[in-house]
Each structure stands twice: as C-alpha cells, then as structure tokens.
C-alpha positions as a Markdown table, in Angstrom:
| # | Residue | x | y | z |
|---|---|---|---|---|
| 1 | Met | 310.1 | 81.4 | 10.1 |
| 2 | Pro | 309.3 | 84.9 | 11.9 |
| 3 | Thr | 305.8 | 85.7 | 12.8 |
| 4 | Pro | 304.0 | 88.6 | 10.9 |
| 5 | Ser | 304.2 | 90.7 | 14.0 |
| 6 | Ala | 307.9 | 90.2 | 14.2 |
| 7 | Leu | 308.4 | 91.1 | 10.6 |
| 8 | Arg | 306.1 | 94.2 | 11.0 |
| 9 | Arg | 308.4 | 95.3 | 13.9 |
| 10 | Val | 311.4 | 94.8 | 11.7 |
| 11 | Ala | 310.0 | 97.2 | 9.2 |
| 12 | Ile | 308.9 | 99.8 | 11.7 |
| 13 | Ala | 312.6 | 99.7 | 13.1 |
| 14 | Gly | 313.9 | 100.2 | 9.6 |
| 15 | Cys | 311.7 | 103.3 | 9.2 |
| 16 | Leu | 312.8 | 104.6 | 12.5 |
| 17 | Leu | 316.5 | 104.4 | 11.4 |
| 18 | Thr | 315.7 | 106.8 | 8.5 |
| 19 | Leu | 313.8 | 109.2 | 10.8 |
| 20 | Val | 316.2 | 109.5 | 13.9 |
| 21 | Pro | 319.1 | 111.4 | 12.3 |
| 22 | Val | 316.6 | 114.3 | 11.1 |
| 23 | Ala | 314.5 | 114.4 | 14.2 |
| 24 | Cys | 317.3 | 114.2 | 16.6 |
| 25 | Ser | 319.9 | 116.2 | 15.0 |
| 26 | Pro | 321.7 | 118.7 | 17.4 |
| 27 | Asp | 320.2 | 121.8 | 15.5 |
| 28 | Thr | 316.6 | 120.5 | 16.0 |
| 29 | Ala | 317.5 | 119.6 | 19.8 |
| 30 | Gln | 318.8 | 123.3 | 20.5 |
| 31 | Gln | 315.7 | 124.9 | 19.0 |
| 32 | Thr | 313.4 | 122.7 | 20.9 |
| 33 | Gly | 315.4 | 122.1 | 24.2 |
| 34 | Glu | 315.1 | 118.3 | 23.7 |
| 35 | Leu | 317.4 | 115.7 | 24.6 |
| 36 | Thr | 320.3 | 115.1 | 22.0 |
| 37 | Asp | 321.2 | 111.6 | 23.2 |
| 38 | Ala | 318.6 | 108.8 | 23.5 |
| 39 | Pro | 319.6 | 106.0 | 25.7 |
| 40 | Glu | 320.4 | 102.8 | 23.8 |
| 41 | Lys | 318.4 | 100.5 | 26.1 |
| 42 | Ile | 315.7 | 101.1 | 28.5 |
| 43 | Tyr | 314.5 | 99.1 | 31.5 |
| 44 | Thr | 310.9 | 98.1 | 31.4 |
| 45 | Val | 308.7 | 95.9 | 33.6 |
| 46 | Asp | 309.7 | 93.1 | 30.9 |
| 47 | Gly | 313.5 | 93.6 | 31.4 |
| 48 | Trp | 316.1 | 95.7 | 29.3 |
| 49 | Leu | 314.9 | 96.5 | 25.7 |
| 50 | Ser | 316.8 | 98.3 | 22.9 |
| 51 | Leu | 315.0 | 101.7 | 22.5 |
| 52 | Glu | 315.0 | 101.7 | 18.8 |
| 53 | Ser | 314.9 | 98.1 | 17.6 |
| 54 | Glu | 312.8 | 96.6 | 20.3 |
| 55 | Tyr | 310.6 | 99.2 | 22.4 |
| 56 | Ile | 309.4 | 101.5 | 19.7 |
| 57 | Pro | 308.5 | 98.8 | 17.3 |
| 58 | Arg | 306.7 | 96.8 | 19.9 |
| 59 | Val | 304.7 | 99.9 | 21.0 |
| 60 | Cys | 303.8 | 100.5 | 17.3 |
| 61 | Thr | 302.8 | 96.8 | 16.8 |
| 62 | Gln | 300.5 | 96.9 | 19.9 |
| 63 | Glu | 299.0 | 100.2 | 19.7 |
| 64 | Asn | 298.6 | 100.5 | 15.7 |
| 65 | Gly | 299.8 | 97.3 | 14.2 |
| 66 | Asn | 297.5 | 96.9 | 11.3 |
| 67 | Ala | 297.9 | 100.5 | 10.3 |
| 68 | Asp | 299.5 | 101.8 | 6.8 |
| 69 | Tyr | 303.1 | 102.3 | 6.7 |
| 70 | Gln | 302.9 | 106.2 | 7.0 |
| 71 | Ala | 300.6 | 105.8 | 10.1 |
| 72 | Leu | 303.2 | 103.5 | 11.5 |
| 73 | Val | 306.0 | 106.1 | 11.0 |
| 74 | Ala | 303.8 | 108.7 | 12.8 |
| 75 | Gln | 303.3 | 106.2 | 15.7 |
| 76 | Ala | 307.0 | 105.6 | 15.9 |
| 77 | Ile | 307.7 | 109.3 | 16.3 |
| 78 | Ala | 304.9 | 109.9 | 18.8 |
| 79 | Ala | 305.9 | 107.0 | 20.9 |
| 80 | Arg | 309.6 | 107.8 | 21.0 |
| 81 | Thr | 308.8 | 111.4 | 21.7 |
| 82 | Tyr | 306.4 | 110.7 | 24.6 |
| 83 | Leu | 309.0 | 108.2 | 26.1 |
| 84 | Leu | 311.9 | 110.6 | 25.9 |
| 85 | Arg | 310.0 | 113.5 | 27.2 |
| 86 | Ala | 308.7 | 111.4 | 30.1 |
| 87 | Met | 312.3 | 110.3 | 30.8 |
| 88 | Arg | 313.4 | 113.9 | 30.6 |
| 89 | Asp | 310.9 | 114.9 | 33.2 |
| 90 | Asp | 311.5 | 111.8 | 35.4 |
| 91 | Pro | 315.4 | 110.7 | 35.0 |
| 92 | Ala | 314.8 | 107.6 | 37.1 |
| 93 | Leu | 312.1 | 106.4 | 34.4 |
| 94 | Gly | 313.6 | 103.7 | 32.3 |
| 95 | Thr | 316.0 | 102.4 | 35.0 |
| 96 | Thr | 316.0 | 99.6 | 37.4 |
| 97 | Ala | 314.8 | 102.0 | 40.0 |
| 98 | Lys | 311.6 | 102.9 | 37.9 |
| 99 | Pro | 310.9 | 100.6 | 34.9 |
| 100 | Val | 308.8 | 101.7 | 32.0 |
| 101 | Gly | 305.4 | 100.3 | 32.4 |
| 102 | Asn | 303.4 | 98.3 | 29.9 |
| 103 | Gly | 299.8 | 99.2 | 29.5 |
| 104 | Glu | 297.3 | 102.1 | 29.2 |
| 105 | His | 299.0 | 103.9 | 32.2 |
| 106 | Phe | 301.9 | 104.7 | 30.1 |
| 107 | Gln | 302.2 | 103.0 | 26.5 |
| 108 | Ala | 301.3 | 99.5 | 25.6 |
| 109 | Tyr | 303.8 | 97.3 | 24.0 |
| 110 | Ser | 303.8 | 93.8 | 22.8 |
| 111 | Ala | 305.4 | 91.5 | 25.0 |
| 112 | Ser | 307.6 | 89.7 | 22.4 |
C-alpha cells in the first residue's frame, strides 16, 4: 500500500499536469522571455528524476507537505519556476556535470 507522502506526491503531480499547459504556453514564454521546453528529467544528487512527476512533487512534499491543496499548487509553481530559472542562468545545472542539490542551499526535496 502506498504511503501517505507517496499519495500526496501523486496528487501534486496531477495538479501540475493541469497547470503546465497554461503556465508554459509559447505565448506566455514569448512575453516573459522564459524557456518553452522544460527538460523531461533532471540530474540530482540522488540521480535522475522526472521533473514533473518526481522532482516537483518531492519538493512540495518536503517543503510544504501538510498544506492545503491550493498552497501545494502555489508551491509547485514556485518550485518549478525557481528550478527552471536557475537552469536558464546556469545551463550545466541539472546535468551530470552539476547535479541539482537537495537542501537549504537550493530546494529541499524528499528522498523517496
């Protein structure tokens, strides 16, 4: 049986899927100068993680896990934006050359 934190990560991942098309549309990206293509996976100190279904839900669980649904949605958007802007500013981030850290120095995420 899945643990409560695993179920919460699944719920967060589900809410992300409904937000990504709006927040990352080409029109929005052109207006803000943001990346239009987020990587499918990122390399972290714990290995490769799917951005949308593993990394972002784990950040939300670790940093704000007991919050209401709407707070988790806001946390997911903030965590994703923070990571993608950091990757835009440092193209090596999220690769084997420079793994994404886990903790106060970047974003904390649950290990599993």
